[in-house]
C-alpha positions as CSV (number, residue, x, y, z in Angstrom):
1,M,5.5,41.2,-57.8
2,S,9.1,39.4,-58.9
3,V,12.1,39.5,-56.7
4,S,13.7,41.0,-59.5
5,D,11.2,44.1,-58.7
6,V,12.6,44.6,-55.3
7,P,15.7,47.4,-55.0
8,A,18.5,45.7,-52.8
9,A,21.7,46.6,-52.2
10,T,25.2,45.6,-50.6
11,I,26.8,48.5,-48.8
12,M,30.6,47.8,-47.9
13,P,32.7,49.6,-45.4
14,P,35.7,51.4,-46.6
15,A,39.2,48.8,-47.0
16,G,42.4,50.3,-45.7
17,D,41.9,54.1,-46.9
18,G,38.4,53.8,-46.8
19,K,37.8,55.3,-49.9
20,S,35.6,52.1,-51.5
21,A,32.5,52.8,-53.0
22,A,28.6,51.6,-52.3
23,V,28.3,48.5,-54.4
24,S,25.1,48.0,-56.0
25,K,23.1,45.0,-57.7
26,G,20.5,45.7,-60.1
27,G,21.1,48.9,-60.9
28,L,20.4,50.7,-57.8
29,A,23.2,53.6,-58.2
30,S,21.2,54.8,-61.1
31,A,17.4,54.1,-60.2
32,R,18.4,56.0,-56.4
33,P,19.3,59.7,-56.0
34,K,23.0,60.0,-55.5
35,A,22.6,61.6,-52.1
36,S,21.0,58.9,-50.9
37,E,23.4,56.1,-52.3
38,I,26.2,58.5,-50.6
39,R,24.1,58.4,-47.4
40,D,23.4,54.7,-47.1
41,A,27.2,54.1,-47.4
42,L,28.6,56.6,-44.6
43,E,25.3,55.3,-42.6
44,Q,26.4,51.9,-42.8
45,E,30.3,52.4,-42.1
46,I,29.0,54.9,-39.2
47,V,26.8,52.0,-37.6
48,T,29.5,49.8,-37.8
49,N,32.1,51.7,-36.6
50,A,34.1,52.2,-39.6
51,R,34.4,56.3,-39.1
52,T,34.2,56.3,-35.6
53,A,32.6,58.9,-33.1
54,G,34.0,62.3,-33.2
55,E,35.5,61.6,-37.1
56,R,35.1,65.0,-39.5
57,L,33.1,64.0,-42.7
58,D,35.8,65.6,-45.3
59,E,33.3,66.6,-48.2
60,Q,35.7,66.8,-50.4
61,A,37.3,63.8,-50.0
62,I,33.3,61.9,-49.9
63,A,32.6,63.9,-53.6
64,R,36.0,62.4,-55.2
65,R,35.3,58.8,-53.9
66,F,31.8,59.0,-55.3
67,A,32.8,61.2,-58.3
68,V,30.0,63.8,-57.8
69,S,30.2,67.2,-56.8
70,R,29.9,68.5,-53.4
71,T,26.0,69.1,-53.3
72,P,24.8,65.5,-53.0
73,V,27.3,65.1,-50.4
74,R,26.5,67.9,-48.2
75,E,22.4,66.7,-48.7
76,A,23.5,63.5,-47.4
77,I,25.3,64.8,-44.8
78,N,22.2,66.8,-43.8
79,Q,20.1,63.3,-43.8
80,L,22.6,61.8,-41.8
81,A,22.4,64.9,-39.4
82,S,18.4,64.8,-39.3
83,A,19.0,61.2,-38.5
84,G,21.0,61.8,-35.6
85,L,24.0,59.9,-36.7
86,I,26.3,63.1,-36.9
87,E,26.9,66.5,-35.3
88,Q,27.2,69.8,-37.8
89,L,29.4,72.7,-36.0
90,P,29.2,75.9,-37.3
91,N,32.8,76.2,-39.0
92,R,34.1,73.4,-38.1
93,G,31.8,70.8,-39.9
94,A,30.3,67.6,-39.9
95,F,31.3,65.2,-36.9
96,V,30.1,61.2,-36.3
97,R,28.0,61.4,-33.4
98,Q,28.2,58.7,-30.7
99,V,24.6,57.1,-30.3
100,G,24.5,55.9,-27.0
101,L,22.6,52.1,-26.2
102,G,20.3,53.6,-23.6
103,E,19.3,57.0,-26.1
104,L,18.3,53.6,-28.7
105,V,16.3,51.9,-26.3
106,E,14.6,55.1,-25.7
107,M,13.9,55.9,-28.7
108,F,12.9,52.3,-30.0
109,E,10.6,52.3,-26.5
110,V,8.9,55.5,-28.6
111,M,8.7,53.9,-31.8
112,A,7.0,50.9,-30.8
113,E,4.2,53.2,-29.2
114,L,4.2,55.3,-32.3
115,E,3.8,52.0,-34.4
116,G,1.4,50.4,-32.1
117,M,-1.5,53.6,-32.7
118,A,-0.4,54.0,-36.3
119,G,-1.5,50.0,-36.9
120,R,-4.4,50.6,-34.6
121,L,-5.9,53.6,-36.6
122,A,-5.0,52.3,-40.1
123,A,-7.3,48.9,-39.1
124,R,-9.9,51.8,-38.5
125,R,-9.6,53.6,-41.0
126,A,-7.2,52.4,-44.3
127,A,-8.8,53.2,-47.9
128,P,-8.7,49.8,-50.1
129,Q,-5.8,51.7,-52.5
130,A,-3.7,52.3,-48.6
131,L,-3.7,48.5,-47.9
132,A,-3.3,47.5,-51.5
133,A,-0.1,49.4,-50.8
134,L,0.6,47.3,-47.6
135,Q,0.0,44.1,-48.9
136,A,2.2,44.5,-51.9
137,A,5.0,46.2,-49.6
138,L,4.7,42.1,-47.4
139,V,4.6,40.7,-50.9
140,A,7.8,42.4,-51.9
141,C,9.0,41.7,-48.0
142,S,8.4,38.2,-48.6
143,A,10.4,37.9,-51.9
144,A,13.5,39.7,-50.0
145,A,13.4,37.1,-47.4
146,A,13.2,34.3,-49.6
147,Q,16.1,35.4,-51.2
148,Q,17.5,35.7,-47.9
149,D,18.7,39.0,-49.2
150,T,19.1,41.2,-45.8
151,D,19.8,44.3,-47.7
152,A,16.8,44.1,-50.3
153,Y,14.5,43.4,-46.7
154,Y,16.0,46.4,-45.2
155,Y,14.5,48.6,-47.9
156,E,11.0,46.4,-48.3
157,N,11.0,46.9,-44.9
158,E,11.2,50.7,-44.6
159,R,8.4,50.5,-47.1
160,F,5.8,48.0,-45.1
161,H,6.4,50.6,-42.0
162,H,5.8,53.6,-44.3
163,A,2.6,52.3,-45.8
164,I,0.8,51.5,-42.3
165,Y,2.2,55.0,-41.6
166,D,0.6,56.3,-44.8
167,A,-2.7,54.0,-44.1
168,C,-3.6,55.3,-40.6
169,G,-5.7,59.0,-41.5
170,N,-3.1,61.2,-39.0
171,A,-0.9,63.1,-40.9
172,F,0.9,64.3,-37.8
173,L,1.4,60.8,-36.5
174,A,2.7,59.6,-40.0
175,A,5.6,62.5,-40.0
176,E,6.8,62.2,-36.3
177,A,6.8,58.1,-37.0
178,K,8.8,58.5,-40.6
179,R,10.9,60.9,-38.5
180,L,11.7,58.7,-35.7
181,H,12.1,55.4,-38.4
182,M,14.7,57.5,-40.1
183,R,16.9,57.9,-36.8
184,L,16.5,54.5,-36.0
185,K,16.6,52.4,-39.5
186,A,20.6,52.0,-39.2
187,Y,20.0,50.2,-36.4
188,R,17.3,48.3,-37.9
189,R,19.6,47.2,-40.5
190,L,21.9,45.7,-38.0
191,Q,18.9,43.9,-36.1
192,L,18.0,42.0,-39.5
193,R,21.6,40.4,-39.9
194,V,20.4,38.8,-36.4
195,S,20.2,35.1,-36.9
196,Q,16.6,34.2,-37.6
197,R,15.6,37.8,-37.3
198,M,14.7,38.2,-40.9
199,K,12.2,35.2,-40.5
200,Q,11.2,36.3,-37.6
201,S,10.1,40.0,-39.0
202,L,8.4,38.3,-42.1
203,Q,6.3,36.4,-39.8
204,E,5.3,39.7,-37.8
205,H,4.7,41.5,-40.9
206,E,2.2,39.2,-41.9
207,R,0.2,38.9,-38.2
208,I,0.1,42.6,-38.7
209,V,-1.1,43.0,-42.3
210,A,-4.1,40.4,-41.3
211,A,-5.2,42.4,-38.3
212,I,-5.5,45.1,-40.1
213,A,-7.1,43.8,-43.2
214,A,-9.6,42.4,-40.7
215,G,-10.0,45.7,-38.9
216,D,-8.7,44.4,-35.5
217,G,-7.3,47.7,-34.1
218,E,-6.1,46.1,-31.1
219,T,-4.5,43.0,-32.2
220,A,-2.2,44.9,-34.9
221,E,-1.7,47.3,-32.2
222,R,-0.2,44.5,-30.1
223,E,1.9,43.2,-33.1
224,L,3.3,46.4,-33.7
225,R,4.2,47.0,-30.5
226,A,6.0,43.8,-29.9
227,H,7.6,44.2,-33.5
228,I,9.2,47.6,-32.5
229,A,10.2,46.5,-28.5
230,V,13.7,45.7,-27.6
231,Q,13.2,44.2,-24.6
232,G,13.9,40.4,-23.1
233,E,15.7,38.6,-26.1
234,R,15.0,41.3,-28.3
235,F,17.2,43.6,-26.4
236,A,19.9,41.2,-25.8
237,D,20.1,41.1,-30.2
238,L,20.1,44.8,-30.2
239,V,23.2,44.6,-27.6
240,A,25.0,42.0,-29.6
241,S,24.4,43.6,-33.0
242,V,25.4,47.1,-31.7
243,G,28.5,45.4,-30.5
244,A,29.4,43.3,-33.3
245,A,29.0,46.2,-35.2
246,A,31.8,47.7,-33.0
247,R,34.2,44.9,-33.2
């Protein structure tokens, strides 16, 4: 798989009047659903504090900015609500929600356990096609890392983790892991911008795939827990990345 096969996007926060559009590379805007493109742009603005807690999202203004109807805007807002980034109030609209550091740490703790379990089960149950999908996702992550493209890596990292969930053979676990992954994905994106984090992440991915391919559930579980957990130095990185976004 070549680097050109890896989807990539650079989402720019709004300048001045806050009406800048998402900038895409490699034809991403046409390749990805418009609602997802809008969601990604708004998501990035929220986690970098370009949109502040309590700010109301104006559907009409967002629709004008992206030159779309209000339907994909509503879809994007619903996705952001599912991710816990905004709050929808009856007869009032959608407002940016403040996510506290303590809440983030708690979610990462649960995510580490879910991912660890998924990895352990995948090592025991992964079908050949599921293992091939996981290995292909690793190749795509490697290509993005080689280009130092954190946005491309962000999308391929999501694909990588979803491949593990799909390989675990437990539909309920996969659904819960995907739901929480959606809530944390914006903050994982910030973490990738910490110095050397993308390189470290790829090395961790390689060890995870090796363990799953070898049928070593104990190692796969341990590696995935460590990969996700925010403790020690990783906790400091999370605090730093969230703090930098706020400045």
